[in-house]
TIPAVO-662593 format. One record per residue (C-alpha): residue in three letters; x, y, z. Coordinates in steps of 0.2 Angstrom, whole numbers, plus 5000, padded with zeros to 4 digits. Example, Ala and Ser with C-alpha at 12.3 -4.5 7.8 and 13.67 -1.06 7.14 Angstrom:
# residues 2
ala506249785039 ser506849955036 
This chain:
# residues 432
met507849035185 ser506348975175 pro504749045180 ser503648915186 val502348965175 ser502049035156 val500549115149 ile500449085134 leu499249255126 tyr498649225109 cys497949445103 arg496949445083 asn495949585082 his495849635102 gln495749825104 ala494149815114 tyr494849685125 val496549645126 his497049765140 glu495849715152 ala496649535149 val498349605152 asp497749675165 ser496949515173 ile498649435172 leu499849575179 ser498649575192 gln498949375200 thr499049345218 leu500549225211 ser501949325205 asp503149185197 phe502749205181 glu503149255163 ile501949325149 ile502149285131 ala501049385121 ile500849345104 asp500049455090 asp499449365077 gly499449495063 ser497849615070 glu497549705057 asp496949865071 glu497649925085 thr498049785098 tyr499949775093 ser500149935098 ile499149925116 leu500349755117 glu501849865114 ser501649985132 val501549845142 asp502949905155 asp503249725166 pro505249655163 arg504049475164 phe503149505146 gln503649465132 leu502949525114 val503149415096 gln502149485081 his501449405067 gly501349465050 glu500149365042 pro499049255054 gln499649125058 gly497849055068 leu497749015085 ala498248845089 lys500048875077 thr500149025087 ile499848935104 asn501048815100 glu502548955094 gly502249035111 ile502348845124 arg503948805114 arg504649015118 ser504248995133 lys505248915151 gly504048905163 thr503648725174 tyr501648755169 ile500748795154 ser499148925155 ile498349005140 leu497249155137 asn496249225122 ala496549395125 asp494449425123 asp494549345142 leu494849355157 tyr496049295173 his495149285188 ser496649385200 lys497149225210 arg496549105197 leu498749065192 glu498949015209 tyr497248915211 cys497948805197 leu499848775203 glu499248735221 thr497848615213 thr498748525202 glu500248495210 glu499148455230 asn498148295216 asp499748275206 leu498648325192 ile499548375175 leu497948475168 leu496748585176 gly495048675169 thr493948775178 asp492148845178 ile491749005172 asp490849175171 leu489949245159 leu490349385150 val489349445137 thr489149625124 pro487449655126 asp487449755109 gln488149605100 ile487349465108 ser485349385109 gln484649335126 ala484349205115 thr486149165109 lys486449175126 ser485149105132 ala485648935122 trp487348935127 leu486948915147 glu485748785144 cys487048685136 tyr488648745147 gly487248685163 gly486948535155 leu488748475156 lys488948585170 gly487548475178 arg487948325172 tyr489748275181 leu489148375196 gln488148215198 ser489248085192 arg490948145193 asp491348055178 leu492548195168 thr492648055152 ser490848045152 thr490648225153 leu491948255139 ile490948145127 ser489548245130 gly490248385127 asn491748525130 leu491448555148 phe493048645146 ile492248755133 ser493848855126 ser495548845126 ser495748975139 asn495148845154 leu496648755148 phe498348735163 cys499248605160 arg501148545163 arg502248605151 ser502948415147 leu501348355143 phe501748445125 asp503448345123 thr502048175127 leu500648215116 gly501148305106 pro500648505098 leu498948585097 lys498048515082 asp497848655070 asp495848665070 pro495048825069 tyr493448745082 val494048615094 gln495848605095 ala495548625114 tyr494448465111 asp495548375105 phe496848375115 leu495648355131 leu495048185124 arg497148135120 cys497348205139 leu496148045146 val496647915135 ala498447945142 phe498048015157 pro496547985164 glu496647995183 lys497748145180 ile496448285172 his495148395184 trp493848495184 ser493448625196 glu491948685202 his492948855206 arg492549005193 met494149075190 leu493849115170 ala492849225162 tyr492449165145 arg491849315134 leu490449295121 his490449415107 glu489849435089 asp491749415082 lys491749255093 arg492249115078 val491248965084 leu489549075084 his489949125064 asp490048955059 pro489048835071 leu488648695055 ala490648695055 ala491148665070 ser489848565076 arg490348405059 gln492348445067 thr491548385084 leu490848235076 glu492348205066 thr493348215084 leu492448125094 thr492247965082 his494047975082 trp494247955098 ile492947855109 pro493747695107 his494947735116 leu493647815130 ala492347665128 his493047545141 gly493247465156 pro491647435166 glu490847605158 ala491047575142 asn489147535138 glu488647695146 arg489947795139 leu489547705122 glu487747765125 thr488147955129 phe489147925115 glu487747875104 gln486648045112 his488048155109 val488048115090 ile486348075089 gly486248265096 leu487648325084 ser487148255070 gln485248315068 phe485848495073 ile486948475060 glu485548395047 trp484348545056 ser485848665052 ala486048615031 thr484248635029 his483948775037 glu485948835028 ile484748775011 lys483248875011 glu484249045021 gln485148995007 trp483748994991 gln482949135002 thr484549234999 glu484949214984 ala483149264978 ile483449414987 glu484949444981 tyr484249404963 glu482949514967 lys483849614972 gly485249584957 ile483849614943 gln483049814951 glu485149874950 arg485149824934 asn483549914931 thr484150064940 ala485850044931 leu485250014912 ala484050174917 ser485750294923 leu486350214908 arg484850274893 glu485050414904 glu486950454902 thr486850404884 ala485550524883 lys486550664886 lys488150604877 leu487250604858 asp486550774862 ser488350794868 ala488950714853 glu487450824839 ser488251004852 gln490050964846 arg489650904829 ala488851064823 lys490251134831 ser491351084821 lys490551104805 gln490651294812 arg492551264816 glu492651164798 his491851344787 glu493151484799 leu494551394793 glu493951364775 ser493951544775 glu495451544787 leu496251454774 ala495551554758 leu496251714768 thr497951644768 gln498051584752 ala497951754746 glu498951824760 leu500251674751 glu499951754728 thr500451934738 ser502051854746 his502351804730 gln502351954719 asn503052044731 ile504551914729 ser504651934710 ser504652134713 leu506052094725 lys507151984715 ser507152114700 glu507252274713 gln508752164716 ala509652114699 ser509452314694 asn510252354710 asp511752214706 ala511752314689 ala511952494693 leu513252414707 arg514352324693 ala514252484682 ser514752604698 lys516252494700 gln516652484682 arg516652674682 glu517452694699 ala518852564688 thr518952684678 ser519152844686 leu520552744699 ser521752724681 tyr521452894680 thr521952964692 gln523452864692 thr524052914676 leu523753104682 thr524753064695 his525952984686 gln526153174676 leu526253264689 asn527753154699 gln528653204682 thr528053364680 thr528753414699 thr530353294693 his530453444680 leu530053594693 glu531153514706 glu532553524689 his532153694685 gln532353754703 glu534253704704 val534253784688 leu533753944695 glu534653934711 ser536353914701 leu535554074691 asn535154154705 ala536954274706 ser537054304686 ala536154424679 ser534854324669 tyr534054264689 arg532454384685 leu532154324668 gly532454144675 tyr531454174686 ala529854244674 leu530054104666 leu529653944679 gln528054044681 pro526953934671 phe527453774677 arg527253834696 leu525553884688 cys525453704682 arg525853624697 ala524453704706 ile523053654695 ala523853474696 gln523753484712 lys521853554716 val521153424701 leu521853274711 glu521353324727 trp519353344716 ile519653164710 pro518853044724 gly519752874730 arg521452944721 pro522652864734 lys523752974748 asn525553004742 
């Protein structure tokens, strides 16, 4: 089942106020509502605070990049399901009976849009007493004009009695008929009210009951650039006045419009002149400040340059000393290199001598090997002869001439023993 009221909560860097704003909605005496809270790209902790809200009627949307108040509220209206729309900027507050009062008053009087009187909240350390007094005087004048004349159209031609989009309570169907809020940073609510006056002049009402707390603080957009706000107000009013100044009250409303235009024009002219003077003064101060900063920077640069020159001179002296050291090291290295060349030449000569000695040794070894082979051959022949004589002796063993033969073989045995000793002494002899 759709709720009776959809509350569109606009939030943008409102971490100091958003918790109190949400509480003012949740504590309403009317419970049949939904909250569509949209964080418009806040850069503080606003979104984190909104995430902590635990209520089934609460919906949270986040923009990655800021879209602006009008576009964000229009998005909330598209998402809404309620029969009525109630808008609240997160730096303002609802009185506890606002939704109940606005719903009953709207339905009982067959209204299409309703606003109420307000209480002013001021942060003392952010808003001067002069600004507060000027604001109260302006709002008090509008409220007094309406209470005296009861002519809402004439009063709205004089200025925005509703003050803020937070003071809009209307049927959702009104946006289908008139279209969304105008995408303007200053007059989106005022433009919408004038459109409603043109289309439904008898179905808009402003109540004397204080049901909204409007907060003035240093981040309030209208306080940042009142000149731009006044220009936008003048353009908006000029656009809609032909549709509002008609009927028996036409002359009176045109006179009211003229007075408002004169007041706005004077304020714009004064603000522009004052702004130019302030700009000149600011530029002169900035110019003087710039000269001082440049002089300071120049003195600092000179001091830094002198230090760099001293450092460069010291570095140059160190480099010169290092150059002498390197020259000495180079001379020493060249002497060592010359000695190394001489040592290499000596080693090469010694290597050549060693190579010649090695070749001679190999030649002697080859000669010894050849001689050894010859002796080995002769020894083998002698051994063969001895074996032959041994056989002869064995055959003569039984004969009488045995002793004579044995005596004859003794010289051969002696020669064999001598030959074996010689062979053992010769190095490199091959083994039998």
